C-alpha positions in Angstrom: -11.5 11.1 -19.7 -10.0 12.9 -16.7 -12.2 12.2 -13.7 -10.3 14.5 -11.4 -12.3 16.9 -9.2 -11.6 20.6 -8.5 -13.3 20.3 -5.2 -13.9 17.5 -2.7 -16.7 17.5 -0.1 -14.4 16.6 2.8 -11.3 18.4 1.7 -11.5 22.2 1.4 -7.8 22.7 0.3 -7.8 19.9 -2.3 -6.0 21.8 -5.0 -3.2 22.8 -2.7 -3.0 19.2 -1.4 -2.5 17.9 -5.0 0.1 20.5 -5.8 2.2 19.8 -2.7 2.0 16.1 -3.3 3.0 16.4 -7.0 5.9 18.6 -5.9 7.0 15.8 -3.5 7.0 13.3 -6.3 9.5 15.6 -8.1 11.6 16.0 -5.0 10.6 19.6 -4.4 8.6 21.7 -2.0 6.2 24.6 -2.7 6.0 26.3 0.7 6.5 23.6 3.4 7.4 19.9 3.8 4.6 17.5 2.8 2.7 15.9 5.6 -0.5 13.8 5.8 -2.4 14.3 9.0 -5.7 12.7 10.0 -7.9 13.1 13.0 -11.3 11.8 14.1 -14.1 14.4 13.9 -16.0 12.4 16.5 -15.7 9.0 18.2 -17.3 6.2 16.1 -19.0 3.7 18.4 -17.0 0.4 18.4 -18.7 -2.7 17.4 -19.3 -5.0 20.4 -17.5 -8.0 18.9 -14.3 -8.4 16.8 -15.9 -11.0 14.7 -13.7 -13.8 16.0 -16.9 -15.6 17.0 -18.6 -15.2 13.6 -18.7 -17.9 11.0 -16.6 -17.7 7.8 -19.8 -17.0 5.9 -20.7 -14.1 8.2 -17.2 -12.6 8.0 -17.1 -13.0 4.3 -20.4 -11.0 4.0 -18.9 -8.3 6.3 -15.9 -7.9 4.0 -17.3 -8.5 0.6 -21.0 -7.5 0.6 -21.0 -4.0 -1.1 -24.2 -3.1 0.7 -22.5 -3.5 4.1 -18.9 -2.6 3.3 -19.3 0.6 1.3 -21.6 2.4 3.8 -19.1 1.5 6.6 -16.2 3.0 4.6 -18.2 6.1 3.8 -18.9 6.6 7.5 -15.2 6.5 8.2 -14.4 9.1 5.5 -17.1 11.4 6.8 -15.9 11.2 10.3 -12.2 11.8 9.5 -10.6 15.2 9.4 -8.1 15.4 6.4 -5.3 17.9 7.0 -2.2 18.7 5.0 -1.7 16.2 2.2 -4.2 13.7 3.6 -7.4 13.4 1.5 -10.5 11.2 1.6 -9.7 7.8 0.1 -11.9 4.7 0.1 -10.5 1.2 -0.3 -13.6 -0.8 -1.3 -11.6 -4.0 -1.2 -10.4 -3.7 2.4 -6.7 -3.4 2.9 -7.2 -5.9 5.7 -7.6 -8.4 2.9 -3.8 -8.4 2.7 -2.1 -9.7 -0.4 -5.4 -10.6 -2.1 -3.6 -11.4 -5.3 -2.8 -14.8 -3.7 -6.5 -15.4 -3.5 -7.0 -14.3 -7.1 -4.4 -17.0 -8.0 -6.2 -19.8 -6.1 -5.3 -19.6 -2.4 -8.4 -20.2 -0.1 -9.1 -17.0 1.8 -9.6 -17.4 5.6 -11.3 -14.7 7.6 -9.9 -14.5 11.1 -11.9 -11.6 12.5 -13.2 -8.2 11.3 -9.6 -6.9 10.9 -7.6 -9.9 9.6 -7.6 -12.4 6.8 -5.2 -15.1 5.9 -4.5 -17.4 2.9 -3.9 -21.1 2.9 -1.0 -22.3 0.7 -1.8 -24.5 -2.3 1.7 -25.4 -3.7 2.6 -28.6 -1.7 4.7 -30.3 -4.4 6.5 -28.4 -7.2 6.3 -31.5 -9.4 2.6 -30.9 -9.7 3.3 -27.3 -10.8 5.6 -27.8 -13.7 3.1 -25.7 -15.7 2.8 -22.3 -14.0 0.2 -20.9 -16.4 -2.5 -21.4 -13.7 -0.9 -18.4 -11.9 -2.5 -16.0 -14.4 -5.3 -13.5 -14.6 -8.6 -15.3 -14.2 -11.8 -13.1 -14.7 -13.9 -15.9 -13.2 -12.0 -16.1 -9.9 -14.4 -15.9 -7.0 -12.5 -13.2 -5.1 -11.8 -11.2 -8.2 -15.5 -11.1 -9.1 -16.3 -9.9 -5.5 -13.6 -7.3 -5.8 -15.0 -6.1 -9.1 -18.4 -5.5 -7.4 -16.8 -3.7 -4.5 -14.6 -1.5 -6.7 -17.5 -0.6 -9.0 -19.9 0.2 -6.1 -17.3 2.3 -4.3 -16.1 4.1 -7.4 -19.7 5.0 -8.5 -20.2 7.1 -5.4 -16.8 8.7 -5.5 -17.2 11.8 -7.7 -16.9 15.0 -5.6 -16.7 13.0 -2.4 -13.5 10.9 -2.3 -11.0 9.0 -4.4 -10.6 5.2 -4.6 -7.6 3.1 -3.7 -6.4 -0.2 -5.2 -6.8 -3.6 -3.6 -3.6 -4.7 -1.7 -2.0 -6.8 -4.5 1.3 -6.8 -2.6 4.4 -8.1 -4.3 5.0 -11.2 -6.4 7.5 -12.8 -4.1 5.3 -12.2 -1.1 2.4 -13.7 -3.0 4.5 -16.8 -3.8 5.3 -17.2 -0.1 1.6 -17.4 0.5 1.0 -19.8 -2.3 3.9 -22.0 -1.2 4.3 -21.2 2.6 7.1 -18.9 3.6 9.3 -21.5 5.3 9.1 -23.9 2.4 9.8 -21.0 0.0 12.9 -20.0 2.0 14.3 -23.5 1.5 13.3 -23.4 -2.2 15.5 -20.3 -2.7 18.5 -22.6 -1.9 17.3 -25.9 -3.4 15.2 -24.8 -6.3 16.1 -21.2 -7.1 15.3 -21.5 -10.8 11.7 -22.7 -10.0 11.3 -19.8 -7.6 12.4 -17.3 -10.2 10.1 -18.8 -12.8 7.2 -18.6 -10.4 7.9 -15.0 -9.4 8.1 -14.0 -13.0 4.8 -15.6 -13.8 3.1 -14.0 -10.7 4.6 -10.7 -11.7 2.7 -10.7 -15.0 -0.5 -11.6 -13.1 0.2 -8.8 -10.7 0.4 -6.3 -13.5 -2.7 -7.6 -15.2 -4.8 -7.3 -12.0 -3.3 -3.9 -11.4 -4.4 -2.8 -14.9 -7.9 -4.3 -14.4 -8.4 -2.7 -11.1 -7.4 0.7 -12.3 -9.7 0.3 -15.3 -12.7 -0.4 -13.0 -11.9 2.6 -10.9 -11.3 5.0 -13.7 -14.8 4.5 -15.1 -15.8 6.9 -12.4 -12.8 8.6 -10.8 -9.3 9.5 -11.7 -6.0 9.5 -9.9 -3.8 6.7 -8.9 -4.0 5.8 -5.2 -2.4 2.7 -3.7 -2.0 1.2 -0.3 -0.1 4.2 1.1 -2.8 6.7 0.4 -0.6 9.0 -1.6 -2.1 11.1 -4.5 -0.6 10.8 -7.9 -1.7 12.2 -11.2 0.1 9.5 -13.2 0.2 5.7 -12.7 1.8 4.9 -9.3 2.0 1.9 -7.0 3.7 0.3 -4.0 6.2 -2.5 -4.3 7.1 -4.9 -1.5 8.4 -8.2 -0.3 8.2 -8.9 3.4 9.4 -12.4 2.5 12.8 -10.9 1.6 13.5 -10.6 5.4 14.0 -14.4 5.3 16.7 -14.6 2.6 20.2 -13.3 2.0 21.1 -10.3 -0.1 22.5 -12.6 -2.8 19.2 -14.5 -3.1 17.3 -11.3 -3.1 19.3 -9.9 -5.9 19.0 -13.0 -8.0 15.4 -14.0 -7.4 13.4 -10.9 -6.3 15.1 -7.8 -7.5 14.5 -8.5 -11.2 10.7 -8.5 -10.6 10.9 -5.3 -8.6 12.9 -3.7 -11.5 10.3 -4.9 -14.0 7.6 -3.2 -11.9 9.4 0.1 -11.9 9.5 -0.1 -15.7 5.8 -1.0 -16.0 4.6 1.7 -13.6 5.9 5.3 -13.9 5.9 6.0 -10.1 6.9 3.4 -7.5 7.5 3.4 -3.8 9.1 0.4 -2.1 7.6 -0.7 1.2 10.7 -1.6 3.3 9.4 -3.2 6.5 11.5 -4.0 9.5 15.2 -4.1 10.4 15.7 -7.5 8.6 14.7 -5.9 5.3 17.4 -3.2 5.5 20.0 -5.7 4.2 18.4 -5.2 0.8 18.4 -1.4 0.9 21.5 -0.9 -1.2 20.1 -3.1 -4.0 16.8 -1.2 -4.0 18.6 2.2 -4.1 20.4 1.0 -7.2 17.2 0.8 -9.1 17.2 3.8 -11.4 13.5 4.1 -11.9 12.5 3.4 -8.3 11.2 6.7 -6.9 11.3 6.2 -3.2 11.2 4.1 -0.1 8.6 3.8 2.6 10.4 2.9 5.8 8.4 1.0 8.4 10.5 0.2 11.6 8.2 -2.7 12.5 6.9 -4.0 15.8 9.3 -3.9 18.6 11.8 -1.7 16.7 12.9 1.9 17.7 10.5 4.6 16.4 10.9 6.5 13.1 12.9 9.3 14.7 15.7 6.9 15.7 16.4 5.9 12.1 17.7 9.2 10.8 20.9 7.7 9.4 18.9 5.2 7.3 16.5 7.9 6.1 19.4 10.2 5.2 21.0 7.4 3.2 17.8 7.1 1.2 17.7 10.9 0.6 21.4 11.0 -0.3 20.7 8.3 -2.9 18.3 10.7 -4.6 15.2 8.7 -3.5 12.0 10.0 -1.9 11.2 9.2 1.7 7.7 8.3 3.0 7.3 7.5 6.7 4.6 7.2 9.3 5.6 9.0 12.5 4.1 9.8 15.9 3.0 13.5 16.1 5.7 14.2 18.6 8.4 13.1 16.1 7.4 15.4 13.3 9.7 18.3 14.3 12.6 15.8 14.9 12.4 14.6 11.3 12.1 18.2 10.0 15.2 19.1 11.9 17.3 16.1 10.7 16.1 15.5 7.1 15.8 17.6 4.0 12.2 18.8 3.5 12.5 18.2 -0.3 11.4 14.6 -1.0 10.1 14.0 2.5 6.5 13.0 3.1 5.4 12.1 6.6 2.1 10.8 7.8 0.7 11.0 11.3 -2.5 11.0 13.3 -3.8 13.5 15.8 -6.6 13.3 18.4 -8.7 16.1 17.1 -9.1 18.5 14.1 -7.8 21.4 16.3 -4.6 19.4 17.2 -4.1 18.6 13.5 -4.3 22.2 12.5 -1.9 23.2 15.2 0.6 20.6 14.1 0.3 21.8 10.5 1.0 25.4 11.6 4.2 24.1 13.3 5.3 22.5 10.0 4.6 25.7 8.1 6.6 27.7 10.6 9.5 25.2 10.6 9.9 25.1 6.9 
């Protein structure tokens, strides 16, 4: 059953939004470059505490109790102005629960504050992990069961109001770095590369199984395929990533990580790779060689020059026939429109008010 909606309560031009985004997936434009713009409708009162002084039990309830989390996410949707190709999306399993697949596979989940979680590694000695079958889909895992409830609760209220995004499963090599510890894993890529490859392959299958299960839960109530980046897709789509790759050489990446990325592009029809930080650019050529990879999300990273100063890298992605998705400051929009091809370019930005968002959208329309 197709659970798509012809209208959305918080998005008047929903049909046009879908059409422009689908055109972007095909490397085309309809009438202007694709851009996602959000703005606050009104200021939402900030909570008095970050949660750093709360107990683990209190923070767990904040993140995973559907009766607390879902109303909070609904309020954010209601108070956001969605312009251009931005549209209302709820992530019932908060994207602050980064790389939650590690927790589905056994890592203890630590709550730092109301914005941050962390995972404690569990693989201390590879000799005790000769059998990697434990790194598989487990319907009885505590965090998966909590995720199920959140996804079901959030999806049940979606029809006509918003769409629902996936949990942040992240990438198999990044998950392994959390299971093992990133420094130890970096050493393992040199000393025990075969074990690393076997573990990544095992986690990759678990990733796909949890991806399927999450989509199945969502699609009981609402259609579409929305992942961490908040991009609409009519057919299965997902993000791919490995921040851990910044710690290893191109040779190790090609041998140990690229095969799992290639496998994901074969499993899921539409894929965008999350390339994060200057240290990750050493792997760009390998990623661009993947025939079925649709595009690259470039994230300059903390302390790096802003998006508008990476034109040569972005043009390289476009010239390889791949899509570009990038978050920019509102002042950078016209720079990118001037330097890059509008076909296959999707920008996302934030404005201070609905009026400012509309004015920026008008500039994009006039520019194209």
